[in-house]
OpenMM code with the backbone's topology and positions (N, CA, C; nanometers):
from openmm import Vec3, app, unit

residues = "LYS GLU ARG ASP LEU GLY LEU PHE ILE LEU HIS PHE VAL LYS GLY ARG ALA PRO LYS GLY GLU GLU SER LYS LYS GLU ALA THR LEU ILE PRO SER ASP PRO VAL VAL ALA TRP GLY ILE SER LEU PRO GLU SER LYS TYR GLU ASP GLU GLY GLU GLU PHE ILE VAL ASN THR VAL LYS PHE ARG GLU LEU PHE GLY GLU ASP ASP GLU ASP ASP ASP GLN GLU ALA GLU LEU GLU ALA SER".split()
positions = [
    Vec3(10.9111, 16.6517, -5.9273),
    Vec3(11.0084, 16.6250, -5.8235),
    Vec3(10.9702, 16.4954, -5.7538),
    Vec3(11.0675, 16.4104, -5.7303),
    Vec3(11.0407, 16.2845, -5.6600),
    Vec3(11.0396, 16.3080, -5.5100),
    Vec3(10.9546, 16.2343, -5.4435),
    Vec3(10.9424, 16.2462, -5.2979),
    Vec3(11.0338, 16.1454, -5.2296),
    Vec3(11.0897, 16.1858, -5.1152),
    Vec3(11.1683, 16.0940, -5.0331),
    Vec3(11.0778, 16.0146, -4.9394),
    Vec3(10.9672, 16.0750, -4.9008),
    Vec3(10.8717, 16.0109, -4.8104),
    Vec3(10.7357, 16.0048, -4.8780),
    Vec3(10.6522, 15.9167, -4.8302),
    Vec3(10.5173, 15.9074, -4.8832),
    Vec3(10.4327, 16.0253, -4.8383),
    Vec3(10.3244, 16.0498, -4.9093),
    Vec3(10.2335, 16.1595, -4.8767),
    Vec3(10.0905, 16.1081, -4.8897),
    Vec3(10.0112, 16.1331, -4.7868),
    Vec3(9.8700, 16.0954, -4.7880),
    Vec3(9.7889, 16.2229, -4.7724),
    Vec3(9.6958, 16.2465, -4.8636),
    Vec3(9.6144, 16.3678, -4.8611),
    Vec3(9.4684, 16.3270, -4.8447),
    Vec3(9.4021, 16.3873, -4.7481),
    Vec3(9.2618, 16.3589, -4.7203),
    Vec3(9.1820, 16.4870, -4.7446),
    Vec3(9.0785, 16.4782, -4.8276),
    Vec3(8.9947, 16.5934, -4.8608),
    Vec3(8.8503, 16.5631, -4.8212),
    Vec3(8.7805, 16.6656, -4.7805),
    Vec3(8.6356, 16.6573, -4.7633),
    Vec3(8.5764, 16.7425, -4.8750),
    Vec3(8.5009, 16.6791, -4.9634),
    Vec3(8.4537, 16.7438, -5.0848),
    Vec3(8.3016, 16.7537, -5.0829),
    Vec3(8.2519, 16.8744, -5.1073),
    Vec3(8.1066, 16.8928, -5.1197),
    Vec3(8.0774, 16.9105, -5.2681),
    Vec3(8.0096, 16.8122, -5.3249),
    Vec3(7.9806, 16.8148, -5.4675),
    Vec3(7.8645, 16.9068, -5.4997),
    Vec3(7.8672, 16.9600, -5.6212),
    Vec3(7.7554, 17.0406, -5.6695),
    Vec3(7.7480, 17.0267, -5.8212),
    Vec3(7.6293, 17.0432, -5.8704),
    Vec3(7.6066, 17.0320, -6.0147),
    Vec3(7.6581, 17.1574, -6.0849),
    Vec3(7.7001, 17.1445, -6.2100),
    Vec3(7.7397, 17.2634, -6.2864),
    Vec3(7.6212, 17.3595, -6.3003),
    Vec3(7.6511, 17.4869, -6.3122),
    Vec3(7.5449, 17.5886, -6.3251),
    Vec3(7.4538, 17.5555, -6.4428),
    Vec3(7.3254, 17.5677, -6.4174),
    Vec3(7.2266, 17.5408, -6.5208),
    Vec3(7.1877, 17.3948, -6.5314),
    Vec3(7.2553, 17.3061, -6.4599),
    Vec3(7.2250, 17.1630, -6.4692),
    Vec3(7.1771, 17.1059, -6.3359),
    Vec3(7.1394, 17.1938, -6.2429),
    Vec3(7.0958, 17.1487, -6.1102),
    Vec3(6.9710, 17.0615, -6.1142),
    Vec3(6.8882, 17.0775, -6.2170),
    Vec3(6.7626, 17.0026, -6.2223),
    Vec3(6.7753, 16.8699, -6.2975),
    Vec3(6.8904, 16.8411, -6.3553),
    Vec3(6.9065, 16.7151, -6.4283),
    Vec3(6.9024, 16.5967, -6.3330),
    Vec3(6.8641, 16.4819, -6.3862),
    Vec3(6.8512, 16.3598, -6.3058),
    Vec3(6.9814, 16.3246, -6.2348),
    Vec3(7.0946, 16.3377, -6.3036),
    Vec3(7.2240, 16.3039, -6.2441),
    Vec3(7.2580, 16.3954, -6.1269),
    Vec3(7.2150, 16.5212, -6.1334),
    Vec3(7.2444, 16.6177, -6.0276),
    Vec3(7.1772, 16.5787, -5.8969),
    Vec3(7.0638, 16.5106, -5.9047),
    Vec3(6.9942, 16.4695, -5.7825),
    Vec3(7.0691, 16.3583, -5.7094),
    Vec3(7.1632, 16.2933, -5.7774),
    Vec3(7.2408, 16.1857, -5.7144),
    Vec3(7.3600, 16.2380, -5.6344),
    Vec3(7.3905, 16.3660, -5.6473),
    Vec3(7.5036, 16.4241, -5.5738),
    Vec3(7.4650, 16.4333, -5.4267),
    Vec3(7.5475, 16.3760, -5.3361),
    Vec3(7.5134, 16.3811, -5.1933),
    Vec3(7.5132, 16.5244, -5.1408),
    Vec3(7.4246, 16.5534, -5.0465),
    Vec3(7.4188, 16.6880, -4.9890),
    Vec3(7.5286, 16.7082, -4.8844),
    Vec3(7.5731, 16.6009, -4.8213),
    Vec3(7.6817, 16.6094, -4.7234),
    Vec3(7.8159, 16.5916, -4.7932),
    Vec3(7.9227, 16.6493, -4.7362),
    Vec3(8.0557, 16.6289, -4.7950),
    Vec3(8.0945, 16.4808, -4.7944),
    Vec3(8.1737, 16.4432, -4.8923),
    Vec3(8.2253, 16.3073, -4.9014),
    Vec3(8.3767, 16.3110, -4.8847),
    Vec3(8.4367, 16.1976, -4.8559),
    Vec3(8.5804, 16.1893, -4.8352),
    Vec3(8.6485, 16.1496, -4.9655),
    Vec3(8.7544, 16.2217, -4.9991),
    Vec3(8.8378, 16.1884, -5.1143),
    Vec3(8.9818, 16.1823, -5.0645),
    Vec3(9.0624, 16.0976, -5.1259),
    Vec3(9.2004, 16.0870, -5.0793),
    Vec3(9.2954, 16.0721, -5.1959),
    Vec3(9.4191, 16.1078, -5.1687),
    Vec3(9.5256, 16.0917, -5.2669),
    Vec3(9.6490, 16.0391, -5.1972),
    Vec3(9.7316, 15.9690, -5.2696),
    Vec3(9.8522, 15.9125, -5.2103),
    Vec3(9.9668, 15.9274, -5.3098),
    Vec3(10.0822, 15.9624, -5.2581),
    Vec3(10.2027, 15.9754, -5.3390),
    Vec3(10.3131, 15.8992, -5.2680),
    Vec3(10.3811, 15.8137, -5.3423),
    Vec3(10.4844, 15.7300, -5.2827),
    Vec3(10.6192, 15.7573, -5.3481),
    Vec3(10.7279, 15.7339, -5.2738),
    Vec3(10.8600, 15.7525, -5.3334),
    Vec3(10.8846, 15.6531, -5.4467),
    Vec3(10.9854, 15.6814, -5.5265),
    Vec3(11.0213, 15.5907, -5.6346),
    Vec3(11.0572, 15.4540, -5.5768),
    Vec3(11.0178, 15.3499, -5.6457),
    Vec3(11.0443, 15.2139, -5.6016),
    Vec3(11.1941, 15.1831, -5.6068),
    Vec3(11.2384, 15.1004, -5.5147),
    Vec3(11.3778, 15.0562, -5.5145),
    Vec3(11.4022, 14.9519, -5.6230),
    Vec3(11.2953, 14.8927, -5.6737),
    Vec3(11.3062, 14.7837, -5.7699),
    Vec3(11.2733, 14.8345, -5.9096),
    Vec3(11.3602, 14.8094, -6.0039),
    Vec3(11.3387, 14.8552, -6.1404),
    Vec3(11.2251, 14.7797, -6.2084),
    Vec3(11.1324, 14.8532, -6.2667),
    Vec3(11.0234, 14.8012, -6.3483),
    Vec3(10.9346, 14.6970, -6.2803),
    Vec3(10.9536, 14.6719, -6.1550),
    Vec3(10.8676, 14.5745, -6.0874),
    Vec3(10.7483, 14.6413, -6.0218),
    Vec3(10.7607, 14.7674, -5.9866),
    Vec3(10.6521, 14.8375, -5.9189),
    Vec3(10.6342, 14.7853, -5.7776),
    Vec3(10.5309, 14.8300, -5.7135),
    Vec3(10.4991, 14.7863, -5.5779),
    Vec3(10.3583, 14.7288, -5.5769),
    Vec3(10.3371, 14.6325, -5.4933),
    Vec3(10.2045, 14.5732, -5.4789),
    Vec3(10.1525, 14.6056, -5.3402),
    Vec3(10.0293, 14.6547, -5.3344),
    Vec3(9.9675, 14.6880, -5.2074),
    Vec3(9.8445, 14.6013, -5.1905),
    Vec3(9.8304, 14.5455, -5.0737),
    Vec3(9.7188, 14.4563, -5.0452),
    Vec3(9.6239, 14.5268, -4.9487),
    Vec3(9.4956, 14.5277, -4.9837),
    Vec3(9.3944, 14.5892, -4.8998),
    Vec3(9.3221, 14.4788, -4.8244),
    Vec3(9.3157, 14.4931, -4.6944),
    Vec3(9.2445, 14.3986, -4.6106),
    Vec3(9.0954, 14.4122, -4.6388),
    Vec3(9.0329, 14.3056, -4.6875),
    Vec3(8.8922, 14.3094, -4.7281),
    Vec3(8.8008, 14.3452, -4.6115),
    Vec3(8.8290, 14.2937, -4.4936),
    Vec3(8.7442, 14.3206, -4.3778),
    Vec3(8.7470, 14.4695, -4.3449),
    Vec3(8.8665, 14.5284, -4.3391),
    Vec3(8.8780, 14.6708, -4.3083),
    Vec3(8.8158, 14.7547, -4.4204),
    Vec3(8.8339, 14.7140, -4.5448),
    Vec3(8.7744, 14.7853, -4.6572),
    Vec3(8.6225, 14.7907, -4.6412),
    Vec3(8.5635, 14.6791, -4.6036),
    Vec3(8.4175, 14.6745, -4.5849),
    Vec3(8.3754, 14.7595, -4.4651),
    Vec3(8.4592, 14.7620, -4.3587),
    Vec3(8.4282, 14.8464, -4.2431),
    Vec3(8.4274, 14.9934, -4.2831),
    Vec3(8.5225, 15.0319, -4.3655),
    Vec3(8.5339, 15.1712, -4.4063),
    Vec3(8.4278, 15.2125, -4.5074),
    Vec3(8.4022, 15.1276, -4.6063),
    Vec3(8.3194, 15.1663, -4.7191),
    Vec3(8.1884, 15.0900, -4.7301),
    Vec3(8.1680, 14.9884, -4.6471),
    Vec3(8.0456, 14.9102, -4.6522),
    Vec3(8.0456, 14.8150, -4.7699),
    Vec3(7.9465, 14.7320, -4.7732),
    Vec3(7.9333, 14.6370, -4.8830),
    Vec3(7.8360, 14.6927, -4.9853),
    Vec3(7.8519, 14.6519, -5.1101),
    Vec3(7.7573, 14.6910, -5.2132),
    Vec3(7.6221, 14.6325, -5.1781),
    Vec3(7.5226, 14.7169, -5.1738),
    Vec3(7.3878, 14.6724, -5.1398),
    Vec3(7.3031, 14.6778, -5.2658),
    Vec3(7.2727, 14.5625, -5.3208),
    Vec3(7.1966, 14.5555, -5.4460),
    Vec3(7.0575, 14.6156, -5.4293),
    Vec3(6.9989, 14.6039, -5.3090),
    Vec3(6.8657, 14.6587, -5.2874),
    Vec3(6.8658, 14.8097, -5.3048),
    Vec3(6.9699, 14.8790, -5.2526),
    Vec3(6.9790, 15.0237, -5.2678),
    Vec3(6.9899, 15.0617, -5.4143),
    Vec3(7.0689, 14.9858, -5.4905),
    Vec3(7.0834, 15.0122, -5.6331),
    Vec3(6.9511, 14.9964, -5.7049),
    Vec3(6.8776, 14.8917, -5.6702),
    Vec3(6.7490, 14.8671, -5.7347),
    Vec3(6.6482, 14.9749, -5.6982),
    Vec3(6.6496, 15.0203, -5.5710),
    Vec3(6.5578, 15.1253, -5.5281),
    Vec3(6.5875, 15.2549, -5.6032),
    Vec3(6.7157, 15.2878, -5.6208),
    Vec3(6.7527, 15.4096, -5.6927),
    Vec3(6.7052, 15.4039, -5.8364),
    Vec3(6.7136, 15.2865, -5.8993),
    Vec3(6.6672, 15.2719, -6.0358),
    Vec3(6.5165, 15.2881, -6.0447),
    Vec3(6.4454, 15.2333, -5.9462),
    Vec3(6.2995, 15.2448, -5.9459),
    Vec3(6.2565, 15.3893, -5.9253),
    Vec3(6.3247, 15.4613, -5.8351),
    Vec3(6.2896, 15.6007, -5.8094),
    Vec3(6.3155, 15.6865, -5.9324),
    Vec3(6.4197, 15.6512, -6.0081),
    Vec3(6.4541, 15.7289, -6.1270),
    Vec3(6.3532, 15.7071, -6.2390),
    Vec3(6.2830, 15.5946, -6.2349),
    Vec3(6.1876, 15.5621, -6.3437),
    Vec3(6.0621, 15.6446, -6.3331),
] * unit.nanometer
topology = app.Topology()
chain = topology.addChain("A")
for resn in residues:
    res = topology.addResidue(resn, chain)
    for name in ("N", "CA", "C"):
        topology.addAtom(name, app.Element.getBySymbol(name[0]), res)
Protein backbone atom coordinates (compact mmCIF):
# COMPACT_ATOMS: atom_id res chain seq x y z
CA LYS A 1 0.00 0.00 0.00
CA GLU A 2 1.33 3.44 -0.86
CA ARG A 3 1.52 6.06 1.85
CA ASP A 4 0.02 9.53 1.54
CA LEU A 5 2.35 10.91 4.21
CA GLY A 6 5.90 10.12 5.17
CA LEU A 7 6.69 7.82 8.09
CA PHE A 8 9.73 7.93 10.36
CA ILE A 9 10.36 5.00 12.70
CA LEU A 10 12.89 5.16 15.53
CA HIS A 11 13.97 1.95 17.30
CA PHE A 12 16.23 1.32 20.26
CA VAL A 13 17.88 -2.04 19.62
CA LYS A 14 19.85 -4.14 22.08
CA GLY A 15 22.06 -6.49 20.11
CA ARG A 16 23.00 -9.98 21.20
CA ALA A 17 24.98 -12.81 19.73
CA PRO A 18 23.21 -15.91 18.41
CA LYS A 19 22.98 -18.77 20.91
CA GLY A 20 26.20 -20.71 21.15
CA GLU A 21 28.26 -17.93 19.55
CA GLU A 22 28.57 -15.57 22.54
CA SER A 23 32.28 -16.31 22.91
CA LYS A 24 33.24 -15.59 19.28
CA LYS A 25 35.44 -12.58 18.56
CA GLU A 26 32.68 -10.81 16.60
CA ALA A 27 30.24 -11.19 19.52
CA THR A 28 32.52 -9.12 21.75
CA LEU A 29 32.05 -6.17 19.36
CA ILE A 30 28.30 -6.00 20.05
CA PRO A 31 27.62 -2.94 22.26
CA SER A 32 26.17 -3.67 25.70
CA ASP A 33 23.95 -0.56 25.57
CA PRO A 34 21.04 -0.23 23.13
CA VAL A 35 21.77 1.49 19.83
CA VAL A 36 19.49 3.64 17.69
CA ALA A 37 18.08 2.30 14.43
CA TRP A 38 15.72 4.14 12.13
CA GLY A 39 13.54 3.59 9.12
CA ILE A 40 11.85 6.00 6.75
CA SER A 41 9.01 5.57 4.29
CA LEU A 42 8.06 8.28 1.83
CA PRO A 43 5.07 8.74 -0.47
CA GLU A 44 5.39 8.01 -4.16
CA SER A 45 7.29 10.72 -6.02
CA LYS A 46 5.36 13.22 -8.11
CA TYR A 47 8.05 12.93 -10.79
CA GLU A 48 8.20 9.87 -13.02
CA ASP A 49 11.46 7.89 -12.90
CA GLU A 50 13.41 10.83 -11.50
CA GLY A 51 13.24 9.81 -7.85
CA GLU A 52 13.99 12.21 -5.04
CA GLU A 53 17.32 13.52 -3.85
CA PHE A 54 17.93 14.14 -0.17
CA ILE A 55 20.86 16.15 1.07
CA VAL A 56 22.35 15.51 4.51
CA ASN A 57 23.98 18.44 6.25
CA THR A 58 27.53 17.24 6.98
CA VAL A 59 27.87 19.32 10.14
CA LYS A 60 24.65 17.94 11.66
CA PHE A 61 25.59 14.41 10.54
CA ARG A 62 28.88 14.71 12.43
CA GLU A 63 27.06 16.12 15.48
CA LEU A 64 24.73 13.14 15.50
CA PHE A 65 27.15 10.35 14.63
CA GLY A 66 30.63 11.76 15.26
CA GLU A 67 33.58 11.54 12.97
CA ASP A 68 35.40 8.35 12.07
CA ASP A 69 38.26 8.04 14.51
CA GLU A 70 41.12 6.07 12.96
CA ASP A 71 42.79 5.70 16.37
CA ASP A 72 39.77 3.81 17.75
CA ASP A 73 39.82 1.51 14.72
CA GLN A 74 43.51 0.83 15.17
CA GLU A 75 43.09 0.18 18.91
CA ALA A 76 40.29 -2.32 18.22
CA GLU A 77 42.51 -4.15 15.74
CA LEU A 78 45.37 -4.28 18.23
CA GLU A 79 43.12 -5.59 21.01
CA ALA A 80 41.79 -8.28 18.68
CA SER A 81 45.33 -9.48 17.88
